[in-house]
N, C-alpha and C positions, 0 to 999 in steps of 0.2 A: 503496498499502498505505500503511495505518496504520501508519506512521513511528514516532507519538509512544507508545503502545499498546506501541507493540515483538514489532511479532507477525509470525514466522517461516512459512514452508509449506517445512513439513515431505515425504520421501515415507516412504515406508511402507520401514520394519525389522525385519529379522522379528526381527532380537534386541533392537531397543528397546521391555520388557515393557509399556514406560503405553502404548504403542499400543492394545495385547492390551484392555485393563484400563480406556483410555476405548470402545473397541471394545463390550467385552462390555455392562460399563455402565451406554451409549448407544443403543447398538444393536442386539445378538444376545446372548444370555444364556450361547448357545452357542460366538460364538465360541475362539476355542484358537488357539498360534503357525501349526501343520498347516492347518488350518480356513482361511486369510487364505491360506496359504503356496497350496495347492491353489485358494484364490480370486482369485489376481490375480496368482503368481509362474506366470506360464511360459517355458520354456526360447523358444518363436514365439513369444512377444506380448509386452508394456512391461506395466514393474509400473507401474499406473496410479490409487497409492493416495497418497493425499495426507492430506497434515493442516494448521489451522495452532496452533502453539504458543507459546505469552505466559509465557519465564518459564522457568516447568520446566512448563508444565503444559500439556494437550491443549484446546485449546479449541471444533476445528470438521473433521470429515471428510467428502473425496469422493472417490470411484473410480469407473474406467471399465474400462468388462474387454470386452479385448477380442473379438470373433465377426465372423464371415465373415457376412456375407450374402447369399443367392445375386437377384439383381434380372433380374430377363427377361433370369435364364440367366449375367448375370456375375456374378462375386463381387465384393464391396465390401469392401470394408478397417471396421465400423463398431463404436461402442462401446456397450456399456448401462451408464447414467448406474447406481449404484449407491455404499449407505453413503453417505448424506446426513447431512449431521447442524453445529448448532450451538448450541450449549450457550447456554439465555434469555434469558440477564444483556445477550449479547454480541446480539444479533438488531437487529432495524431499524435498525441504521447501515453494512449496504454489504459486510459482513467474507464473509459466504457468497456474495455473489456473486462479487466477489473471488480468491472461491475457486478457484470453479466456474468459471468463464475463466481464472484459470494452467490448470485443467486440461482442457481446453479445447482449449488454445493446445498444452500438451503433447501431448493423443493430434493432433490436425492434424499436426504434426513426426516424430509416427507413420506418417504416412499415416491417418489415419479420417476420414471421408469423412462418417459418419451419428451425430450421437448420438439414441440414445432410451431410454427408460422407462418406468416405467410410476408414479405418482404418486396421492393425496390432497388433493396443495397446489399443485391446476391452478393458479388469481393467481399463486404465487408462479413454476411457473415460464413463467405466462403475461408476467406482465407485468415481472420483474425482471431473466431470464434469457433473453429473448425463443423461447423455444420457441412452437412449432405445439402446437395442445393439445386435447387428442380426449374427449369423457367420454362415457360412458352407451354406452363400445361392447364389454364383457366381459361376456360371460354366465357365466354359474354355471349346466350345466343336473345332478343331483342323484335322480340312480337307482337305490331300493332294490335291491337287488340279495338279501339273506339277515333278514327280518323278522326269526329268531330269532337269530341272532346280531347284531343289531345291539341289540339287547334286552340279550341280555349279555354287548355292552360300555358302555353305558349304566350298567346297574345295576351294575353292576363299579368304575364308575369313577368318584370319590372331589365329583361334583356335590351341588353342596341335591339334598331330596329333590325342592324346586317344580321348578326344572333340570329333573334327569334325568324329571318327571310332561312336563315342557313336547317333550324331543326323544319321549317315550315316543309322545304325541298325536302325533305330528309324522309319525315312524314312521307308525302308525294309519292317519293323514292316504293316505300316501304307497302307505301296499298299497291302500286303493282301488282308486286311479290305474295301476295296473302292468295292464298288460297284457301275458296269456301273450307266453314265448317260444319262436316254434316253429326248430325244425331245418328251413334250407334243402333244398328237394328235391336241390336239386345234391352231389354228391361235397362237402364239405366233413371239410375237420380238423385239430386246434389241438396248437401244437410250440410247444415252448420253446426260441429261438435260445442256442446255447449260448456263453458270449463267451469261451469259452480255443480255439473252433473260429476258424478263420483263415477256414475254406469259409465258414463259418453269418456271418462277418461281414460281407464282400467280399458276399454274395447279394441283402444288409441294404441296402448298401453306396447297392448295383446298381439295387436297388426306388425307394429312392428321387431316385434317375437318372431311369426314366422316367419317376416322380409329375411332378419339374422340369419331366421335356419337354412331358409332358401338360397338364401349367399353365404355360406362359412364360411366363404377368406378373402370375406371383406372388411375392412377396418375400419368400423364411423363410430361417429357419437353415439353412446347409452344416450339413450333415451327411456324417461321413467318419468312417474312423475312429479317428482325434486327435482329436472333437468326440465319440466314441462312449466314447473311453477314458476323456479328462477330467470331462466332468459327468454322464452316466453309470454308469458298471465302477464306474472308479476316486473316487466321487458319496462323503464320508467324512461325510454326512448322511443320506441317503433312500435305501433301496431300493427297485428295477427290478427289471421283469422285461420284458423283451423276446419277443413275443409272436410265430408265426409262423402266419397262415392259409394250408392246399395247399387249391387247388383241385386235386382232380384228378392229385393228387401236385405239384404247381407253384406256388411260392408267390409267391401275390397278394396280399396283404398283411404290413403291421408294421401293430403296438402296441405302443408305446411305455410301462409301467406302472410307476406308484410308488405304492411295496403298503406302504412305512416301517408305516404305517399299518392299522385295517379298512378306513376307509376309503380307499378307493382313485381319484388322479386315472387317466384318462385324457390321458397328458404331447402323446402324439399316434397317429393308428393313418394309414396312407398307402397307397391301391390306386387304383393306377395306370390304372384304369380303376373307373370310377362304375359303371358296372351290375351291377359284385360287391357297393357300397358299402354295401347295407343287409345285404346276406344275409354277410357279413362282421362288421359288427355284431352278429348275432341271434345267428354260430359263436361269437365274443369274449362276449357274455353265458352263453352256454349254457355255460358252461364254465370263466367262476368260479362261477356256479351251485351245481357240480359242486364244485369244490375247496373251496370253503366255507368259503373263508378271508374273503370280500370283504362288507360290511354292503351299500355303496354303495360304486358306482361315478358318476367323476366329473370332468365334462366342462369348461374353461375353456378358452374360447377369444374368440376377435376373431365380433363379432355380423355385422357387415356383411362380411366373404370370401366367398364361395357356396359353398363348399367346407367349411367350418368350419356355416358356416349347415345345410345335410343334413345333419352329423354332430347339429346340439340338435335342428330336424327329428326326427330319430329318435328323439330321446333322449324330446325330448317326447310323443313318437308315442306312445311305450311308455310312457311316465307317469312321467316326472322333475320334479321342480318343479325349474323353468326363475328367474331372476332373474338381474342388469345387480347387474356389482357395481361401487358408486360406489367405487369408494377404490381401482383399477388405474385408471385412466387413462391413456390411451397418448401419454405427449407426445414430440413427434421436432424435432431442427434438424440443415440437411441447409448440409450445409460449398459445396458447390456446387447451386446452386440449377435452374439449368439443365441441369445431367444427368438432376435428380429431378425435371420439373418435369410431366413428364405420371404420372408417381403417384399412385394415384387410394385412400383408403382402406383400399377394399376388393382393393386389390391387398396391400395388406402380410397373406402369412398367418399370425395372430398364437394364437402356441398357449401347453400349458407349456414347447417348449420355449423360448420366450424369456424367462425366468421365471428368478429365480433359482440354481433348485432346493435349494432349504430345506424351500420346502413343498407344492411341487404337482411 
């Protein structure tokens, strides 16, 4: 540690307003005390947010958000690397590496087996922090749902006229690509799951378990009642809908949709029987068109995993604009390499559930 510079490691303290001010100024302006507590302080997990302090000023931050992963049928403790920042005047001195390795050691003490995240700074994570780095593996597929609503949102925004005109041209181009969504021949229907009904939540969790049984090689977020309550229902920033799709009155699909803005994100879409996947997607799109509240539906997910690739393909087939998100490169470090040596990149079912929950 750089003792000559009088640098000090400090854990997150919910009563320290200077820490919140640092995060608001340099990371996200939306940060409040309650949002940071929601993000990092949970009874069943350790507090994984740390800072470096010089005298009375904070100069760096690094967080590890614990998230359980299902790794080939076994629950594995992991942490998402988040809230990474160092003031520019302190860079290239090894200070951030000191903080990062300190937080990794603390994570290991608490049983974390895998640390992972998404970053644009691939050289730092590859060369300085010694992570495995995978670039260009995240696709975004953006499908126009309601042209009229998209235009209304564009022209009511505070953007410049040129920006509005460019977005209008983009929507017009997307409109020419769209294929009509046809009602599946089978008897499907859509319902909104009620977070306050235990029977509904039990159905959701059980459907996830069925999907995992049918995809035993995948690495995915463990979705249980605790996760849904924390990440989805009690999210202080994003609004979500939990959509169920029935086939002959039986629940066959769950969709988690971020509806915070008119451009909605399909955060997850779980269909245990892959033969029903396209029909369920068609049913979802028809439902969104009828609600008249969604201008676009965006799917952010891996372009290497077979299941998410099929969803991307469906979007593209129906006229979505698809591109690689080069600012969200996947990085991962495994504590016990031998335990995970047979995992491949295609095993990781990366989608919106793996993100911070602010934007997707």
